[in-house]
Structures are given as structure tokens and as C-alpha cells.
VOGUTOR-579271 format. One record per residue (C-alpha): x, y, z; residue in three letters. Coordinates in Angstrom, 1 decimal. Each point is the difference from the previous one (the first is absolute). Layout:
<nodes>
+--------+--------+--------+---------+
|     c1 |     c2 |     c3 | residuo |
+--------+--------+--------+---------+
|      X |      Y |      Z |     ALA |
...
+--------+--------+--------+---------+
</nodes>
This chain:
<nodes>
+--------+--------+--------+---------+
|     c1 |     c2 |     c3 | residuo |
+--------+--------+--------+---------+
|   43.0 |   11.5 |  -22.9 |     MET |
|   -3.7 |    1.3 |   -0.2 |     LEU |
|   -1.1 |   -1.8 |   -3.1 |     GLY |
|    1.1 |   -3.0 |    1.6 |     VAL |
|   -2.1 |    0.7 |    3.0 |     VAL |
|   -3.1 |    0.6 |   -2.0 |     ILE |
|    0.6 |   -3.0 |   -1.8 |     SER |
|    0.3 |   -2.0 |    2.5 |     THR |
|   -3.3 |    1.6 |    1.7 |     ILE |
|   -1.8 |   -0.9 |   -3.4 |     ALA |
|    1.2 |   -3.3 |   -0.1 |     ILE |
|   -1.4 |   -0.7 |    3.7 |     VAL |
|   -3.1 |    1.5 |   -0.4 |     VAL |
|   -0.6 |   -2.4 |   -3.4 |     MET |
|    0.9 |   -2.8 |    1.6 |     TRP |
|   -2.2 |    0.8 |    3.3 |     LEU |
|   -2.7 |    0.8 |   -2.5 |     ALA |
|    0.5 |   -3.6 |   -1.9 |     ALA |
|    0.1 |   -1.7 |    3.0 |     ALA |
|   -3.5 |    1.8 |    1.6 |     VAL |
|   -1.9 |   -0.8 |   -3.6 |     THR |
|    1.8 |   -3.7 |    0.2 |     ALA |
|   -1.9 |   -0.6 |    3.1 |     LEU |
|   -3.3 |    1.9 |   -1.6 |     ARG |
|    0.3 |   -1.8 |   -2.6 |     ALA |
|    0.6 |   -3.7 |    1.8 |     ALA |
|   -3.3 |    0.8 |    2.0 |     ARG |
|   -2.2 |    1.1 |   -2.8 |     MET |
|    1.2 |   -2.5 |   -3.0 |     ALA |
|   -2.5 |   -1.9 |   -1.7 |     ARG |
|    2.2 |   -3.3 |    0.1 |     THR |
|    3.0 |   -1.2 |    2.0 |     PRO |
|    1.5 |   -0.3 |   -3.4 |     GLN |
|   -0.6 |    4.0 |   -0.9 |     GLY |
|    1.1 |    0.6 |    3.8 |     ALA |
|    3.2 |   -1.4 |   -0.6 |     ILE |
|    0.7 |    1.6 |   -3.0 |     GLY |
|   -0.7 |    3.6 |    0.9 |     TRP |
|    2.0 |   -0.9 |    3.4 |     VAL |
|    2.7 |   -0.8 |   -2.1 |     VAL |
|    0.0 |    2.4 |   -3.1 |     PHE |
|   -0.4 |    2.8 |    3.1 |     LEU |
|    3.5 |   -1.0 |    1.9 |     LEU |
|    1.6 |   -0.7 |   -3.1 |     SER |
|   -0.7 |    2.5 |   -2.3 |     ALA |
|   -1.6 |    3.1 |    2.0 |     PRO |
|    0.9 |    2.3 |   -2.8 |     VAL |
|   -2.6 |   -1.5 |   -2.5 |     ILE |
|   -2.0 |   -2.2 |    2.5 |     ALA |
|   -1.8 |    3.0 |    2.0 |     LEU |
|   -0.9 |    2.4 |   -3.0 |     PRO |
|   -1.4 |   -3.7 |   -1.6 |     ALA |
|   -1.5 |   -1.0 |    3.1 |     TYR |
|   -2.1 |    3.6 |   -0.1 |     LEU |
|   -1.0 |   -0.7 |   -4.0 |     ILE |
|   -1.0 |   -3.8 |    1.2 |     PHE |
|   -0.6 |   -0.2 |    3.8 |     GLY |
|   -1.0 |    3.1 |    1.4 |     GLY |
|   -3.3 |    0.0 |   -0.1 |     PHE |
|   -2.8 |   -1.0 |    2.2 |     ARG |
|   -3.9 |   -0.3 |    0.0 |     PHE |
|   -1.8 |    1.7 |    2.7 |     ARG |
|   -3.9 |   -0.3 |    0.6 |     GLY |
|   -0.9 |   -2.7 |   -3.0 |     TYR |
|   -1.8 |   -2.6 |    1.7 |     HIS |
|   -2.8 |    2.7 |    1.5 |     ARG |
|   -1.6 |    0.3 |   -2.9 |     PRO |
|   -1.1 |   -3.7 |   -0.7 |     ARG |
|   -1.3 |   -0.2 |    3.3 |     VAL |
|   -1.7 |    2.7 |    0.3 |     ASP |
|   -1.9 |   -0.7 |   -3.1 |     LEU |
|   -0.6 |   -3.3 |    0.8 |     LEU |
|   -1.3 |    1.0 |    3.4 |     SER |
|   -2.9 |    1.9 |   -2.0 |     LYS |
|   -0.4 |   -2.0 |   -2.9 |     VAL |
|   -2.3 |   -3.2 |    0.6 |     GLU |
|    2.4 |   -3.0 |   -1.0 |     MET |
|   -2.7 |   -2.3 |   -1.9 |     ASP |
|   -0.5 |    3.2 |   -2.0 |     LEU |
|    3.8 |   -0.7 |   -1.7 |     ILE |
|   -0.5 |   -4.0 |    0.4 |     THR |
|   -3.2 |   -0.9 |   -1.4 |     GLY |
|   -3.0 |   -1.8 |    1.7 |     LYS |
|   -0.4 |   -3.8 |    0.3 |     GLY |
|    2.7 |   -3.0 |    0.5 |     PRO |
|    3.2 |    0.4 |   -1.9 |     ILE |
|    0.7 |   -2.8 |   -1.9 |     ALA |
|    3.4 |   -2.1 |    0.5 |     LYS |
|    2.1 |   -0.5 |   -3.1 |     THR |
|    1.0 |   -3.4 |   -0.4 |     PRO |
|    3.6 |   -1.0 |    1.9 |     GLY |
|    0.4 |    4.0 |    0.5 |     ILE |
|   -0.1 |    2.0 |    3.3 |     ASN |
|   -0.7 |    3.2 |    0.0 |     PRO |
|    1.1 |    1.1 |    3.1 |     GLY |
|    3.7 |    0.5 |   -0.6 |     PRO |
|   -1.3 |    2.8 |   -2.8 |     PHE |
|   -2.7 |    1.1 |    2.5 |     GLU |
|    2.4 |    0.9 |    2.5 |     ALA |
|    2.3 |    1.4 |   -2.3 |     VAL |
|   -2.6 |    2.5 |   -1.3 |     ALA |
|   -1.7 |    0.3 |    3.3 |     GLY |
|   -3.3 |   -0.4 |   -2.0 |     LEU |
|   -2.2 |   -2.8 |   -0.1 |     PRO |
|   -0.7 |   -1.8 |   -3.7 |     LEU |
|   -3.0 |    1.4 |   -1.1 |     CYS |
|   -2.4 |   -1.7 |   -2.3 |     GLN |
|   -2.8 |    1.6 |   -3.0 |     GLY |
|    2.7 |    1.6 |   -1.9 |     ASN |
|    0.5 |   -0.1 |   -3.9 |     ARG |
|    3.7 |    0.2 |   -1.4 |     CYS |
|    0.9 |    0.6 |   -3.6 |     ASP |
|    3.8 |    0.0 |   -1.0 |     LEU |
|    1.4 |    2.6 |   -2.2 |     LEU |
|    2.5 |   -0.8 |   -2.4 |     VAL |
|    2.0 |    2.9 |   -1.1 |     ASP |
|    0.1 |    3.7 |    0.0 |     GLY |
|   -2.7 |    0.6 |   -2.5 |     LYS |
|   -2.6 |   -1.8 |    1.4 |     LYS |
|    0.6 |    0.8 |    3.5 |     SER |
|   -0.1 |    3.7 |   -0.7 |     PHE |
|   -3.1 |   -0.2 |   -2.1 |     GLN |
|   -1.9 |   -1.8 |    2.7 |     SER |
|    1.7 |    2.5 |    3.0 |     ILE |
|   -1.3 |    3.0 |   -2.1 |     LEU |
|   -3.5 |   -1.3 |   -0.6 |     GLU |
|   -0.3 |   -0.2 |    3.5 |     GLU |
|    1.2 |    3.3 |    0.8 |     ILE |
|   -2.3 |    1.5 |   -2.5 |     ASP |
|   -3.3 |   -1.9 |    1.6 |     ASN |
|    1.0 |    0.9 |    3.6 |     ALA |
|   -2.6 |    2.0 |    1.4 |     SER |
|    0.9 |   -0.3 |    4.1 |     GLN |
|    3.9 |    0.1 |    0.0 |     TYR |
|    3.4 |   -0.9 |   -1.8 |     ILE |
|    3.1 |   -1.5 |    2.4 |     LEU |
|    3.4 |    0.3 |   -2.2 |     VAL |
|    3.1 |   -1.4 |    0.9 |     GLN |
|    3.3 |   -0.3 |   -2.1 |     PHE |
|    3.7 |   -0.7 |    0.4 |     TYR |
|    0.8 |    1.5 |   -3.2 |     ILE |
|   -2.2 |    2.6 |   -1.7 |     VAL |
|    1.7 |    1.7 |   -3.4 |     ARG |
|   -0.8 |    3.5 |   -1.9 |     ALA |
|   -0.2 |   -1.8 |   -3.4 |     ASP |
|   -2.8 |   -1.4 |   -1.9 |     GLY |
|   -1.5 |   -2.4 |    2.2 |     LEU |
|    0.5 |    2.1 |    3.3 |     GLY |
|   -2.0 |    2.5 |   -2.1 |     MET |
|   -2.7 |   -1.6 |   -1.0 |     ARG |
|   -0.7 |   -1.3 |    3.8 |     VAL |
|    0.4 |    3.3 |    1.2 |     GLN |
|   -2.9 |    1.3 |   -2.0 |     ARG |
|   -2.4 |   -2.7 |    0.9 |     HIS |
|    0.9 |    1.2 |    3.7 |     LEU |
|   -0.2 |    3.1 |   -0.6 |     ILE |
|   -3.7 |   -0.5 |   -1.9 |     ALA |
|   -1.2 |   -2.1 |    2.8 |     ALA |
|    1.2 |    3.0 |    2.8 |     ALA |
|   -2.1 |    2.6 |   -2.4 |     GLN |
|   -2.8 |   -2.1 |    0.3 |     ARG |
|    0.2 |   -0.4 |    3.5 |     GLY |
|    1.1 |   -2.7 |    0.9 |     VAL |
|    2.6 |   -0.1 |    3.1 |     PRO |
|    3.3 |   -1.1 |   -1.4 |     VAL |
|    3.2 |   -1.1 |    2.1 |     TRP |
|    3.3 |   -0.3 |   -1.7 |     PHE |
|    3.3 |   -0.8 |    1.4 |     MET |
|    3.5 |   -0.8 |   -1.7 |     VAL |
|    3.0 |   -1.3 |    1.9 |     ASP |
|    2.4 |    3.2 |    0.2 |     ASN |
|    3.2 |   -2.3 |   -1.1 |     ILE |
|   -1.7 |   -1.8 |   -2.6 |     GLY |
|   -1.4 |    2.4 |   -2.0 |     SER |
|    2.6 |    2.9 |    1.1 |     HIS |
|    0.1 |    0.8 |   -3.6 |     GLY |
|   -4.0 |    1.0 |   -0.5 |     LEU |
|   -0.1 |    3.8 |   -0.2 |     PRO |
|   -1.8 |    1.9 |    2.3 |     GLN |
|   -1.8 |    1.6 |   -2.8 |     SER |
|   -1.8 |   -3.9 |   -0.2 |     TYR |
|   -1.2 |    0.7 |    3.5 |     LEU |
|   -0.7 |    3.1 |    0.2 |     ASP |
|   -2.5 |   -0.8 |   -2.8 |     SER |
|   -1.8 |   -2.5 |    2.1 |     LEU |
|   -0.4 |    2.4 |    3.0 |     GLU |
|   -1.4 |    3.1 |   -2.1 |     HIS |
|   -2.7 |   -2.8 |   -1.1 |     ALA |
|   -0.6 |   -1.2 |    3.5 |     GLY |
|    1.9 |   -2.5 |    0.5 |     VAL |
|    1.5 |   -1.4 |    3.5 |     ASN |
|    3.3 |   -0.1 |   -0.3 |     LEU |
|    2.9 |   -1.5 |    2.5 |     VAL |
|    2.4 |    3.2 |    0.5 |     ASP |
|    3.2 |   -1.3 |    0.0 |     PRO |
|    2.0 |    3.2 |    2.0 |     ALA |
|   -2.5 |   -0.7 |    3.2 |     THR |
|   -0.5 |   -4.1 |   -0.2 |     SER |
|    1.6 |   -2.7 |    1.3 |     ARG |
|    2.5 |   -2.6 |   -1.5 |     GLY |
|    3.3 |    0.4 |   -2.5 |     PRO |
|    0.1 |    3.3 |   -1.5 |     LYS |
|    3.1 |   -0.2 |   -2.3 |     HIS |
|    1.7 |   -2.6 |   -1.9 |     ARG |
|    2.5 |   -0.6 |    2.7 |     PHE |
|   -2.5 |   -1.3 |    2.1 |     HIS |
|   -0.4 |   -3.1 |   -2.2 |     ILE |
|   -1.3 |   -2.1 |    2.6 |     ASN |
|   -3.8 |   -0.1 |    1.3 |     PHE |
|   -1.4 |    0.7 |   -3.5 |     ARG |
|   -4.0 |   -0.6 |   -0.3 |     ASN |
|    0.3 |   -2.3 |   -3.0 |     HIS |
|   -4.0 |   -0.5 |    0.0 |     ARG |
|   -2.3 |    0.4 |   -3.4 |     LYS |
|   -3.4 |    0.3 |    1.4 |     THR |
|   -3.0 |    1.6 |   -1.7 |     VAL |
|   -3.8 |   -0.3 |    1.8 |     VAL |
|   -2.9 |    1.4 |   -1.7 |     VAL |
|   -3.1 |    0.2 |    2.5 |     ASP |
|    1.2 |   -2.7 |    2.5 |     GLY |
|   -1.4 |   -2.6 |   -2.9 |     ARG |
|    2.8 |   -0.4 |   -2.6 |     VAL |
|    3.7 |   -0.3 |    0.8 |     GLY |
|    3.1 |   -0.5 |   -1.9 |     PHE |
|    3.8 |   -0.6 |    0.9 |     THR |
|    2.9 |   -2.0 |   -1.7 |     GLY |
|    3.1 |    0.9 |   -1.4 |     GLY |
|   -1.0 |    2.9 |   -2.0 |     LEU |
|    0.9 |    3.7 |    0.2 |     ASN |
|   -0.8 |    2.6 |   -1.8 |     ILE |
|    2.3 |    0.9 |   -3.1 |     GLY |
|    0.2 |   -0.6 |   -3.4 |     ASP |
|    2.7 |   -3.0 |    0.4 |     GLU |
|   -2.7 |   -1.9 |    1.9 |     TYR |
|   -2.1 |    0.2 |   -3.4 |     LEU |
|    3.0 |   -1.4 |   -1.7 |     GLY |
|    1.0 |    3.2 |   -1.9 |     LEU |
|    4.0 |   -0.1 |    1.4 |     ASP |
|    2.0 |   -0.4 |   -2.7 |     PRO |
|    2.7 |   -1.5 |    2.3 |     GLU |
|   -2.5 |   -2.3 |    1.7 |     PHE |
|   -2.1 |   -1.4 |   -2.9 |     GLY |
|   -3.3 |   -1.5 |    1.2 |     PRO |
|   -0.9 |    0.3 |    3.8 |     TRP |
|   -1.1 |   -3.4 |    1.3 |     ARG |
|   -2.2 |    0.6 |    3.1 |     ASP |
|   -2.8 |   -0.9 |    2.4 |     THR |
|   -2.4 |    2.3 |    1.5 |     HIS |
|   -3.2 |   -1.3 |    1.7 |     LEU |
|   -4.0 |    1.2 |    0.0 |     ARG |
|   -1.8 |   -0.8 |    3.2 |     LEU |
|   -3.9 |    0.5 |    0.9 |     ARG |
|   -1.1 |   -1.0 |    3.6 |     GLY |
|    1.1 |    0.2 |    3.7 |     PRO |
|    3.6 |   -0.3 |   -1.0 |     ALA |
|   -0.1 |    3.6 |   -1.6 |     VAL |
|   -0.4 |    1.5 |    3.8 |     LEU |
|    3.2 |   -1.8 |    0.8 |     GLN |
|    1.6 |    1.6 |   -2.6 |     LEU |
|   -1.6 |    3.4 |    1.1 |     GLN |
|    0.7 |   -0.4 |    3.8 |     LEU |
|    3.7 |   -0.9 |   -1.3 |     SER |
|   -0.1 |    3.8 |   -2.3 |     PHE |
|   -2.1 |    2.1 |    3.3 |     ALA |
|    3.2 |   -1.1 |    2.4 |     GLU |
|    2.0 |    1.0 |   -2.8 |     ASP |
|   -1.4 |    3.4 |   -0.4 |     TRP |
|   -0.4 |    0.7 |    3.8 |     GLN |
|    3.6 |   -1.0 |    0.5 |     TRP |
|    1.1 |    2.3 |   -2.4 |     GLN |
|   -1.9 |    3.0 |    1.3 |     THR |
|   -1.8 |   -0.6 |    3.0 |     ASP |
|   -3.5 |    0.7 |   -1.9 |     GLU |
|   -1.9 |   -3.2 |    0.6 |     PRO |
|   -2.6 |   -0.9 |   -2.6 |     ILE |
|   -1.4 |   -3.0 |    0.9 |     TRP |
|   -3.3 |    2.0 |    0.9 |     GLU |
|   -0.6 |    1.5 |   -3.5 |     LEU |
|    0.0 |   -3.6 |   -1.9 |     LEU |
|   -2.8 |   -2.5 |   -0.1 |     SER |
|    1.1 |   -3.5 |    2.0 |     TRP |
|   -3.1 |   -1.9 |   -1.4 |     THR |
|    0.9 |   -2.9 |   -2.0 |     PRO |
|   -1.5 |   -0.8 |   -3.2 |     VAL |
|    0.4 |   -3.8 |   -0.2 |     SER |
|    0.4 |   -1.9 |   -3.7 |     ALA |
|   -1.6 |   -2.9 |   -1.1 |     PRO |
|    3.5 |   -1.8 |   -0.9 |     GLU |
|    0.3 |   -0.4 |    3.6 |     ASN |
|    4.0 |   -0.2 |   -0.2 |     GLN |
|    2.2 |    0.0 |    3.6 |     GLN |
|    2.3 |    3.0 |   -0.2 |     VAL |
|    2.6 |    1.3 |    2.7 |     LEU |
|    1.6 |    3.5 |   -0.4 |     ILE |
|    3.5 |   -0.7 |    1.5 |     ALA |
|    1.5 |    3.7 |    0.6 |     ALA |
|    3.5 |    0.0 |    1.2 |     THR |
|    2.5 |    2.4 |    1.1 |     GLY |
|    3.2 |    1.4 |    2.4 |     PRO |
|   -2.4 |    0.0 |    2.9 |     PRO |
|   -0.9 |   -3.3 |    0.0 |     ASP |
|    1.8 |   -2.0 |    3.1 |     LYS |
|    0.3 |   -3.3 |   -1.9 |     MET |
|    1.6 |    0.8 |   -3.2 |     ALA |
|   -3.7 |   -0.4 |   -1.4 |     ASP |
|    1.2 |    0.3 |   -3.9 |     GLY |
|    2.3 |   -2.9 |    0.2 |     SER |
|   -2.0 |   -2.1 |    2.3 |     MET |
|   -2.8 |    0.4 |   -2.5 |     LEU |
|    2.3 |   -1.7 |   -2.5 |     TYR |
|    1.3 |   -2.8 |    2.7 |     PHE |
|   -4.0 |   -0.7 |    0.3 |     SER |
|   -0.2 |   -0.1 |   -4.2 |     VAL |
|    3.2 |   -1.9 |   -0.1 |     ILE |
|   -1.4 |   -2.5 |    3.0 |     SER |
|   -3.5 |   -0.5 |   -1.2 |     ALA |
|    0.9 |   -1.5 |   -3.0 |     SER |
|    0.1 |   -3.9 |   -0.6 |     SER |
|   -0.1 |   -0.3 |   -3.6 |     ARG |
|    0.7 |    3.2 |   -1.7 |     ARG |
|    1.4 |    3.0 |    0.4 |     LEU |
|    0.8 |    2.5 |   -2.7 |     TRP |
|    0.7 |    3.6 |    0.7 |     ILE |
|    1.2 |    3.3 |   -2.2 |     ALA |
|    1.5 |    2.8 |    1.4 |     SER |
|    2.4 |    2.8 |   -2.1 |     PRO |
|    3.0 |   -0.5 |    2.8 |     TYR |
|    0.9 |   -3.1 |    2.5 |     PHE |
|    1.9 |    0.8 |    2.8 |     VAL |
|   -1.5 |   -2.0 |    2.6 |     PRO |
|    1.2 |   -0.3 |    3.8 |     ASP |
|    1.3 |   -3.2 |    1.4 |     GLN |
|   -3.8 |   -1.3 |    1.2 |     ASP |
|   -1.4 |    0.5 |   -3.4 |     VAL |
|    2.9 |   -1.9 |   -1.6 |     VAL |
|   -0.6 |   -2.9 |    2.6 |     ALA |
|   -3.1 |    0.2 |   -0.7 |     ALA |
|    0.2 |   -0.5 |   -3.6 |     LEU |
|    2.8 |   -2.8 |    0.2 |     LYS |
|   -2.5 |   -2.1 |    2.7 |     HIS |
|   -2.6 |    0.3 |   -2.8 |     ALA |
|    1.9 |   -1.0 |   -2.9 |     ALA |
|    1.3 |   -3.1 |    2.0 |     LEU |
|   -3.4 |   -0.7 |    1.2 |     ARG |
|   -0.8 |    0.0 |   -3.6 |     GLY |
|   -2.2 |    2.8 |   -0.4 |     VAL |
|    0.5 |    1.2 |   -4.0 |     ASP |
|    1.9 |    3.5 |    1.0 |     VAL |
|    0.4 |    2.4 |   -2.8 |     ARG |
|    1.6 |    3.3 |    0.5 |     ILE |
|   -0.9 |    2.2 |   -3.1 |     LEU |
|    2.4 |    3.4 |   -0.6 |     LEU |
|    0.2 |    2.3 |   -2.3 |     PRO |
|    3.1 |   -0.2 |   -2.7 |     GLU |
|    0.2 |    3.9 |   -0.4 |     LEU |
|    1.4 |    2.0 |    2.5 |     ILE |
|   -1.5 |    3.2 |    1.8 |     ASP |
|    1.9 |   -0.2 |    3.4 |     HIS |
|    3.5 |   -1.4 |   -0.5 |     TYR |
|    1.1 |   -0.9 |    3.8 |     LEU |
|   -2.7 |   -2.0 |    0.4 |     PRO |
|    0.1 |   -1.7 |   -3.4 |     TRP |
|    3.7 |   -0.5 |    0.8 |     LEU |
|   -0.8 |   -1.4 |    3.4 |     ALA |
|   -2.4 |   -2.5 |   -1.2 |     GLY |
|    2.7 |   -2.4 |   -1.3 |     PHE |
|    1.5 |   -0.7 |    3.2 |     SER |
|   -3.0 |   -2.1 |    1.1 |     TYR |
|   -0.7 |   -1.9 |   -3.1 |     PHE |
|    2.3 |   -2.7 |    0.5 |     ASP |
|   -0.7 |   -1.0 |    3.5 |     ASP |
|   -4.0 |    0.2 |   -0.7 |     LEU |
|    0.4 |   -1.8 |   -3.1 |     ARG |
|    1.8 |   -2.9 |    1.4 |     GLN |
|   -2.6 |   -0.8 |    2.2 |     ALA |
|   -3.0 |    0.4 |   -3.0 |     GLY |
|   -0.7 |    3.3 |   -0.1 |     VAL |
|   -0.4 |    1.2 |   -3.8 |     ARG |
|    0.6 |    3.6 |   -1.2 |     PHE |
|   -1.1 |    1.3 |   -3.6 |     PHE |
|    0.9 |    3.3 |   -1.2 |     ARG |
|   -2.9 |    1.5 |   -1.8 |     TYR |
|    1.0 |    1.2 |   -3.9 |     GLN |
|   -2.9 |    1.9 |   -1.4 |     ALA |
|    0.6 |    3.5 |    1.3 |     GLY |
|    0.4 |    0.9 |    3.8 |     PHE |
|   -2.0 |   -1.8 |    2.6 |     MET |
|   -1.1 |    1.6 |    3.1 |     HIS |
|   -2.7 |   -1.8 |    1.6 |     GLN |
|   -0.3 |   -1.2 |    3.4 |     LYS |
|   -2.0 |   -3.0 |    0.1 |     VAL |
|   -0.3 |   -3.5 |    1.6 |     PHE |
|   -1.6 |   -2.9 |   -0.6 |     LEU |
|   -0.5 |   -3.5 |    2.9 |     ILE |
|   -0.8 |   -3.2 |   -1.7 |     ASP |
|   -3.9 |    0.5 |   -1.3 |     ASP |
|   -1.3 |    2.1 |    2.9 |     ALA |
|    1.5 |    3.4 |    0.5 |     VAL |
|    1.2 |    2.5 |   -2.0 |     ALA |
|    1.5 |    3.2 |    1.1 |     GLY |
|    0.6 |    3.9 |   -1.8 |     VAL |
|    1.3 |    2.8 |    1.2 |     GLY |
|    2.8 |    2.5 |    0.4 |     THR |
|    2.5 |   -2.4 |    2.4 |     THR |
|    3.4 |   -1.2 |   -1.8 |     ASN |
|    1.9 |   -2.8 |    0.8 |     LEU |
|    2.9 |    2.4 |    1.6 |     ASP |
|    0.8 |    1.0 |    3.5 |     ASN |
|   -1.1 |    3.9 |   -1.2 |     ARG |
|   -3.7 |   -1.1 |   -0.2 |     SER |
|    0.2 |   -2.6 |    3.4 |     PHE |
|    1.5 |    2.6 |    2.1 |     ARG |
|    0.5 |    3.8 |   -1.5 |     LEU |
|   -2.7 |    0.3 |   -2.1 |     ASN |
|   -4.2 |    0.7 |    0.5 |     PHE |
|   -1.5 |   -2.8 |   -2.2 |     GLU |
|   -3.4 |   -2.0 |   -0.4 |     THR |
|   -0.7 |   -3.2 |   -1.4 |     MET |
|   -3.5 |   -1.2 |   -1.1 |     ALA |
|   -0.1 |   -3.8 |    1.2 |     VAL |
|   -3.1 |   -1.8 |   -1.8 |     MET |
|   -1.2 |   -3.3 |    1.6 |     PHE |
|   -1.7 |   -1.0 |   -2.9 |     ASP |
|    0.7 |   -2.8 |   -2.5 |     PRO |
|   -1.4 |    1.8 |   -3.1 |     GLU |
|    2.5 |    2.6 |    0.4 |     MET |
|    3.0 |   -2.2 |    0.5 |     ALA |
|   -1.1 |   -1.6 |   -3.3 |     ARG |
|   -0.2 |    3.1 |   -1.3 |     GLN |
|    3.5 |    0.5 |    1.3 |     MET |
|    1.2 |   -2.7 |   -1.3 |     GLN |
|   -0.8 |    1.2 |   -3.4 |     VAL |
|    1.2 |    2.9 |   -0.2 |     VAL |
|    3.7 |   -1.4 |    1.3 |     LEU |
|   -0.3 |   -3.0 |   -2.2 |     GLU |
|   -0.1 |    2.7 |   -2.4 |     ARG |
|    3.1 |    2.0 |    1.4 |     ASP |
|    2.0 |   -3.0 |    0.3 |     PHE |
|   -0.1 |   -0.4 |   -4.1 |     VAL |
|    2.3 |    2.7 |   -0.8 |     PRO |
|    2.3 |   -0.8 |    3.0 |     SER |
|    3.1 |   -1.4 |    0.4 |     GLN |
|    1.2 |   -2.4 |    3.1 |     GLU |
|    2.8 |    1.0 |    1.5 |     VAL |
|    2.2 |   -3.1 |   -0.2 |     THR |
|    3.8 |    2.0 |   -0.4 |     THR |
|    2.0 |   -0.4 |    3.2 |     TRP |
|    1.5 |    2.8 |    1.6 |     LEU |
|    3.5 |   -0.7 |   -0.3 |     ARG |
|   -1.2 |   -0.5 |   -4.1 |     ASP |
|   -1.1 |    3.9 |    0.0 |     THR |
|    1.8 |    2.6 |   -1.5 |     PRO |
|    2.8 |    1.5 |    2.7 |     TRP |
|   -1.9 |    2.8 |    1.1 |     HIS |
|   -2.9 |   -1.8 |    0.8 |     ILE |
|    1.9 |   -2.8 |    2.0 |     ARG |
|    2.3 |    2.8 |    1.7 |     LEU |
|   -2.5 |    2.3 |    0.9 |     PHE |
|   -3.0 |   -1.7 |    0.6 |     SER |
|    1.1 |   -1.5 |    3.5 |     PRO |
|    1.0 |    3.4 |    0.8 |     MET |
|   -3.3 |    1.6 |   -0.9 |     ALA |
|   -1.5 |   -2.6 |    2.5 |     ARG |
|    1.6 |    1.8 |    2.8 |     LEU |
|   -2.4 |    2.4 |   -0.2 |     LEU |
|   -3.0 |   -1.9 |   -0.3 |     ALA |
|   -1.3 |    1.0 |    3.2 |     PRO |
|   -0.9 |    3.8 |   -1.7 |     ILE |
|   -0.2 |   -1.3 |   -3.9 |     LEU |
+--------+--------+--------+---------+
</nodes>
């Protein structure tokens, strides 16, 4: 009898907890679909749903916006926007992009596309060796392998010659990084984020709200961002993936200070240590005078700015829209925008990898293809290794390079960075790069009903997890 009473009490407590959690989920969910999904899941299967919510939905942000507000109040805006009138790119309104970034388009920049890992890290390490004032380093994944140890040696050498170094990794993305790697950096005088006391996810069960940014800034005069992390696979040395296709970007000019601003607010949010006054905020304009905007998006955004960025990209296109991303699990707004662009006659192409690194996003992608292809969107699978770049091209006018994938995780759950270049020359260079990538790619022409049974059966099921993929 006692056992029955205890079981009954446990069931009642569980249902009450599920009901309270469902109310919280309905109030805090980022989309109506997410709210409905969590409420139904929690009330129908509380035994499974309660621990799942603790993993996928039980984390809140506090105080993140304050660092940017504080920084912008102390940094003169013209120092990170350049000087003089902005030349409008024909047919492309920068307003939506500026609203997403919370920063204006800036001129006086030079942009260099860095194709693949060898060229990118050669440039990064050269700039680290030439640093005289400070170095800012932020990566989602850092491994203690060949490339990781090379980067460590260069950072230690910089610190030992008296250059301040700030080094920040994502706790989850770099969960396999041994403590000895960080200890060696700290012993050399490198400033580190302490995972034990910093804000943000602490263990692998906190899968949301990861910092997916890849940023290097040297002396406030040169900056890097793009798809590459620090690991041998990004040099194409992993036999499972083979050649690794990625794109990084080197920046000079005021846009570097916008990139630096993102790093400074991330550092302050994680550590409560403001470093803005230790950095240089004097822009050095480049004669190329290219116009750039750094859009740093993340979970605290009130308008789901990652999604809004891609919505702006798609809406701005009139003739051509080419996007490369390793994953394709977009929200419904982006799906509708892609279909509308194709129906307007825009040449819409989505380049995806053939190889699989994360199975569920790869599987979910199949459930989108039929609907979008019927509207005229074309999908291509890259065959010459693993493709990891996150880039876009709008007409002959705007190109983008950064860390944002074409999926809900990048749109709403991760901290991301995209450099948006309003420059015909960079658009031309991006066109050349993507045209070369389309050559070893195969267009998707198979309908879902004709795919192997496991894809046909499980792809729609995987799509149900789209809000967290």
C-alpha cells in the first residue's frame, strides 16, 4: 500500500513539474512551432521530455547586451565606420543588414578571400608573428593536434616577446582540448577564459547557445573570420573527410574594429572583465576602400537576427543568389523567401556537402528539397571532399563570408559572425570561387520518394527536430 501511495505521489509531482515546465516553455520558446512542440512533448511524455528540456531548453542569458551598450557608449562610432559618405551599392539596400548588425556599413577596407586551411592559417600565423600591440583569438573548436600545437607555439612566442594575447574557446566545441594545452598558454602569460567561472554552457549536455565564432584580430589592424577551426581536419589531413573545402576572410580597415567589438563583448560577458580600454580603436583605412559590415548574431537577439540576416540576403537578390553551407535546416521564413526568390526568376543555388559529419542535419535536409525544387531552387552536392564553407553571393554586388550555417541552430541558438561585403570586386571573386566549387558537384535531381528507404522514412522525422538542429 505504501508503495502505491509513493508511486502516486511521484506521478503527480512529475505531471505538476511537466505542467510548470510547459508553461515556461510556452513563454520562452523562440518560435510558435517550438512552443507547441515543447508543450505537447512535456504533457504527453514527461518522463522523457523533462530531462530533454533541461538539456535543450533550460538555459537563460543574463546581462549579455550590456557589454555592447557599454562599449558603444565609450567608442566613437566614426572610429568603426570610417569617414566620408558611403557609396550605395546599386540595387542593394544596406538598411536591413545594418539593422541586423546593429552597426553601420563601413568603408575604407580591404578584403582577401582565403580558400582552404593551408593558405588561411599561413596568413593568420604570419600576422600573429608580426603582432606588436595585442592578439585576440576565438575559435569554436581547438584541437591539440599538429595544427593546434603550431598555433599554440606562435601564441606563446608572441606572449613571451611581450604582446598581450587573449584566447577564448567554446567549452563544448573544444571539450576534448586537454587542460595541459591551456596551462601552457597561461604559463606563458596568455589571458584565458576560465571555464569553471565563465558564463555559458559548461558541459556537453548543454548543447544550446554555443559560441560558434572564429575570430582573430591583430593590433586592431587585421582580422580574420570564416569557417575554419583549429584542427588537422581543416587542413585536409583527416582520412575520413579527405580534402576539406572551406573559405576564410582576411580584413583590413575599420571593419576589423567591428570584428574586435564582437570579441570584446564576448570576453566581457564571459568573464565580467572589460578589455575595451586595452585595445586600439583607431582605424587604419585601406586604399581599396571596400564597404563591409560585420553582423555578429546570437541567442540574445530580439529579432532572431541570424534568420533575419539570411532573409535579408535572399530578399536583396534580383538575378542571382548562391549560398554554400554544410547544413540545410532552415526555418519557414527562410524557406518561403527562397521559394519566392526562385519564383521571381532569381538563379537560386544551394551548395551542400555530399559527405556527412553530423547525420541528423544531413538527413533532415532531404525533407526540404522537393518543395523548394518545385519552386525552382537548385541544390548541389559537393563531391571533392567535405565542404564546410559558409558563404553567399547576391547578384554581382554583395558577398558574405563567416560562420553562420543555413540552419536553425545558427539562426537562433549559436553566436555567429558574418562579414557582408558590399563590393562588386568581392562579388566577382566569390563568383569565381563558387563556380569552381560547382564543377566537382552534382545537382540533386532525385525526389524524396525515390531515395533509399531509410532516407525516405526518417528524413521527415528528423525534420521534426529542425528547431534544435
